[in-house]
Every structure is written in C-alpha cells, then in structure tokens.
N, C-alpha and C positions, 0 to 999 in steps of 0.2 A: 593496710593503711587505707583509711577513708579519705578521699580527695574531693573537695568541694570548690566550686568556683562561685564566689558570692559577689553580686553587683554592689558597688558602693554608691553612696549619695555624696553630694557636694560637701556635706558636713565632714566627710572622711578624707577630704583633700589633704589636710595636714598629715594624716596617717600615711597616705600614698606618697606625699612629699618626703616624709622621713624615710620610708623604704627606698625611695628613689636615690637617696644618698648612698646606700649600699650598692645599688646598681651602678651609679656613677663611679664609685670607688673601684668596683670590679673592672670597669672598662677604662679606667684612667691610664692603665699601662699601655694600651694600644692607641687610645685617643690622645694621649699626651697632655691631658688636662691637669691643672693644678687646682688646689683649693683656693677659695677666696680669702680675703683678710679675716673673715669670721670663722675660718676653719671648715667651711662647708663647700661642697661643689656647687657650681652655678646651676640653677634650674630656671629655664625660661617660663616664668609664671603664666603669661598669657597662653602659651601653648598647653601647659598642664591643665589650665582651667577649661580648655576646649573639651576635655573628656566628659565634662558634665554639662556642656552647653550645646554641642554640635549634634545634630541627628546622625545616628550611626556610629558615634564615638562612645566608648565606655571604659571605665576603669574597674577592674574586678580584683578582689583578693583571692588568693589561692590558700585554702585551708587544708592542712594535713592533720587528721584526727582532731580537728577543732582548733589547732594552733596556726597562726599566720606563717605560711611557708613562702610567700612571695606575692607577686601581682602580675596581672596581664592587662595591657593596654591595647584596645582595639580601636581602629580608625576606619573611616570610609576611605578607600583607596582614591588618591588624587591623581593617579596617572591617567593621561588622556585615553579615552576609549575603554576603560575598564570599570565595570560596575561590580565591585566586590568589596567585601570587608577586608581590612588589612590587619594581620597578626603583627601589630606594631612593636611592642616591647614585652618580652617575657622575662621575668626575673624570678629566680628561685634561690632562696637562701642556701648557703653552702651546706648546712646541716641536712637539707632535704634533697640535695642533688644526687643524681645517679640512682634514683629509686623509682623511676618510671613515671614521675609526676608530669613532666613535659609531654611525654609520649601519650599519656592518658588524656591530657587536655586537648592535644591536637586531634586525637582520634574522636573525642567527644564532640568537639566543635566543627571539625572538617569532615566528619564521617557521614554527613547527610547529603553530600553531593553538591551543596551550594558553592559558588565560586569564592575563593579567598586569594589574597596576595600575601606573600611572605617576602620580606626584604631584610637583609642583614649585611653587615660590613665584612669585606674580605679579610680585614685585619683582625677581626674578632674570632680568634681560633676556637673558642668554646661554641659560639653560635654556628660557625661553619661546620664543625664536627657534628653538632647536634642535628642540624637541619639536613645535612647531606646523608647521614646515617638514617634518619627518620624517613626522608623521602625515598630512599632506596628500599626500605623495609616495609613501609605501610602501603596498602593498596590504594594510594592516592595518585591520581594523574597529575603530574607537575610539568609545566612547560616553562622554560627559561624566558624571561622578558628582557629584551635588549635594553641596555642602560640608556637613560636620557642624557642629553648633553651635560657634562660636568658631574655625572653620577657614576663614574667608572669604578669607584670604590664600593658600590653597592651591588650585591647579588640579589636578583629579584626573580620570583617564581609565581606563576599563576597556578593555583591548586584547584582541581576540579573545573577546568575551563569548560565553557559550554561547547557542545559538539554541534557542528553545523552539517 
C-alpha cells in the first residue's frame, strides 16, 4: 500500500471538517459528547481555521493508494519551554486501521531527530494503545512531560528531545 501525506489548503477546510465528524464520532464514547440539533458533532470553527492561519500549524490528508484514509493535524506546541511540533490529531478511517499507516507516518515525520510532542487522553483507549506500543517499539527517544495544572487527563511525551 502506498501511503502519502498531502498538505491541504484553506479551500479544503470543508473536507477536513467533514472527516472530523468521523473523528468526533469515534471519540464520543469516551468524551461523552452528543450531537448538536443538526445531527453533527460540535467543531470549534476558530480553532479548526488555525491550521491554515498559524505558523507551524497544518492539516494534512492521509492517502492510501490514492484514497482518503484520514487526516493529521499538526500544531506548534504551546507548552511552556518546549519548541517542538505537536502531533495533535491523527485520524485514520476504520477501513485503513491496523495496516501500519500510523506507524509509517510517525516514522516518516519523527524519524529525522527533530523534537516533537505527542499528547493524548488517558480515556482514549485506541490512542493509548497505539502510542504506548509505538513508543516502545520504534527507536524514538520519548520522555514523559509532567501534566500542567488541570490537564491530568492528558498523557504527554516529548519525542527526540534535545540532548544537553
């Protein structure tokens, strides 16, 4: 299977918004979210727009053999004292899961030794299993980051931290 990561433009925001509905659906069981009156999950539009407005932020489509398989949202880490990109949201459609796509993307993006941050919710069993297995198997140096006040539900890791 050929896996591609394709940057999106602001014109593709509606496409990413549509895919985000599936992402919200998948996480609704542990987040406890309900759909809005229009039958869709809430999306904070100003935050979504930041992926095309902010330096260091991007929204990318994941293609598998030319078909849309999901998306990856990357942000600049906003944790104090960390200058790193953040692997913010990774979503792979169910049809394409458990085929090594996520592992390939992590190896491709994080394999050059530059610093990254990964954050995921304790309650998200899929994300916990994915990241814990991946960080144990790949030759990436990962250091846990202590949670900020009020963020005890997030597990955070700095990948490829600078060595001093």
